[in-house]
Structure formats: structure tokens, C-alpha cells
N, C-alpha and C positions, 0 to 999 in steps of 0.2 A: 594161573587162574583155579580160585575156591571151585569144589563140586559139590554140590548139594546132591545126596544119596536117597534114594528110596530106599528105605529100609523097613517098610511097610511087609507082614508077612504075607506071601500069595494066600489070596482069598479071603483078605481081610475086608475089603470092602463087600463083596457080597455076603459077608457073615453080617455088616452092620446092616445091610438091608434086609437082610432075612429075620433079623431080631426088629428093627422098627416094623416091618409086616407083622410080626407076632404080635407085637405090643398093639398095634390098632386092631387088630383081629380081637386081642380079649377085651380092649378096652370098649369095642363097638357092642362086642357079645355081653359084656355086662349092662350096656344101657340097655339093650334089647331086653335082657332077663328082669332088668330092674322096670322097665316099661311094662312087660306083662304083668309082673305081680303088682304094682300098685297104679295099672291106667285104670282111671275113673269110670264108673259107668254112666257118668253124664259125656262120655269122649267112646263109650261103646264097648268098653271095656268091665272086667269084672270085678273090681273093688271098690266098695264105696267106705269113706271116712267120715264117721259121725261127731260131732261134738255133743257132749249131753249138754243139756238146761234140765234144772228141775229136779225134781225130789222124787220122783217116782219110782226110780231105779235104784234106791239107795237101799242099803250100805254097798251095791254089787257095782253100783257107778254113783260118781257126783259130778256135781255142775263143773264145766271146764275138761273133764276127761275125754279121752280120744278113745274110740272104738274102730278098729278095723275091721269089716267085714267083707265077706266073700260069697260069690255066687255058690250055690249048693242045692241039696234037696234037704228041706228042713225036717226038722220032727220034734216030735213033744220034749218038752224040757229047753228047747234053744232059745237062747237071744236072738230075735232078728229084728231087721230094720224094714219096716213096710210104708207103704204110701197110702194111705186110707181113699177109696174112691171119692172124688169131689172137694178135695181139699188144696187144690191147686200145686201138688207136687209136694206137700207138708209131707215129712217121713217122723216116723214115730217107731222108738227102741224098746220093746218090750219082750215079755217074755211068752211061747206057746205053751198054753196049759190045757189044751183037748181040740178037738176037732183034726179036722185034716185040710190039706193042700187043695182038695176039689170044690169039696161042699162051703169050704172057710173054715179058719182056724179060730179057736178063742183065745183071747192075747190078755193078758194082765202086767200091769207093773208090779216088780219085786215089793214094793212097799206102799202099794194100793189095794183097800179093801172091797175093789170092783175090778168087774170083768169091763175090757173096752167095748164102747158101742159098737165098734166096728168088727167085720169077720173076715178078714184079707185073704185071701187064695194065694198062691204059689205063685200066680201072676202078679199078685202085687208086693211080694215078700223080693227085695233088691238085695240083702245079703243077711248072713248070719255071723252072728259075733265071733271073731277067730280071735282078735288081741286086744287087750285092754292096755293104755299107755295113760296112767293119772297126769291129769294138771296140763297136757302138752294139747291141748284144743285147737288153739290159734294157730300153732304152727303146724298142725295137721293140716287144716283148714285152706293154708296159704300153699301147701305143698300140693293139694288136689286140685287147686285152681286152673283153670283150661288155659288162662293167662301166662299162668308159670311154665304150663307144660308146651306152650306154643313157643315161647323164649327159649326152653331147652332144646327143642326142635332146631330153632332155627340156628343157635349156636352150635350144635352137632354138626348140622350141614355146612354152616361157615369153616368149621374145622376140617372137614372131609376135602373141600374145595380150594383151601387157603392154597395159595401160591409156594411153593417149597422154595428153601432158601438155596443160598448159593453153593453151600457145601453139599447139599443134596443132589445138586445138578454136576457138581464134580466130582462125588462118589460114581454116579451113575457113567458120567464119559471115562473113570479110571483114572482121572489125576488125584493123585495126591496133592493138598495144600502146603505150599513151601518148597515143593519140588520142580526146577524149571529145566524146561529141555530148552539147551541153547546149541543153536547149529553148529557143527564143526568140532564141539567141545571133546568127541569121542576120537576125533583125527588128532586132534592137537595132542592129547594125551599119549597116542597111540606114538607121535613123532617123538617124543620129550622122551618115551621110553625106549625108541630104537636108537637114541643118540647118545645111551649110556653106554660109557666103555670107549666110544669111537675116539681115534687119537687124530688130534689137529696135523694138518699138515705143515711142514716145519715152514718158518717165514723167510721169507730169501733177504 
């Protein structure tokens, strides 16, 4: 009778489980970090993605550019995104040229000869421009969509609770795929070994 011998090194299964756990921790850690960095202000985060439209910030920004803004303490000279009061959440991306965050900032587009008619305070500023990516505005707008983020969260939860495969269950049970425990196998082998060299009784 052929025997299948488990040649796996001792501790192989625990090592695989540890490696799998480490990879899962790294994956979910990366998701958390990415979420913290790009979580939109519309969902309570600190990041605003603005797709430039118009000519008021040329040549700094042109239509279709993507500007990533982060919350912070604005200073004169910063390009900021702000929401003028009374305009239903409309946002403007212009440069601070004077004033302060308490009494109100003076704001102007780089390509404009006039100052904005609004005097936003720090409460109206939703972000300071940090990253400029030319001509990818539509992609950025899709990434920051609450629907996209909701879908990603659902997928992450689904991966976390997805039932494990048979191989994972075998690992935890200490069973090596392909190895079969046949009752009596060891005893049969012992009997065969013991009979080697025995002399058969003479036939009558």
C-alpha cells in the first residue's frame, strides 16, 4: 500500500497564517491612511478636490486642472478654496492678497484686475491649495464622489467578512492537503517490517 507522507516543515502552517495576517493588516492600514489623506470635506474630512473652470487663475491654473486642497491656517499669498456666503455652496479658488481670517480676507484671481466682492473669513475657507494636477479634473471629481467612497467601503467590508476557503480551514485544523490519515496504516507497516528476515517453517 502506498503511503503519502506529510513532508511540510514543522510550523509551516502557523507561518502562513502569520504572513496572511500581516498582509491583511498592511492592506487595511493602507486603506485607512489613504482614506485619511483624501477623505472629502463633504463627508467630514479635510481634503477638497476642485476642478478649475474659467480663466481667473491663469496661468497658475487652467480649465480642467485638478487642485487638491487641505484644511489649515491660511496666510496671505495662499491660494484657497472658499464658499462665499449666500451662494448655495458654490466654491471659488483664488489667492489671498490681504486681510485676515477674522475680519475677512481680500481675495483675487491671478488673472483678474479686480478684487473679489466677497471677504471670506477662515470659517468660509474650506482648504488651502496643496497639489496641482493638470487636466485630470473629471477623474478627481469621480474619486471624491460620495457614491464612489460608499462603494469602496462596502467592498472593503465584504472582503473582510467573506467566508474563508477550504484551504484556510484545513490550515487552521492542521491538515496538509493531499495527506490522508488511513487507520491501521502504521500498524501494517510495522508488521511488514517485523516480518523481514523471518524463516518460514518447513513444509511437510
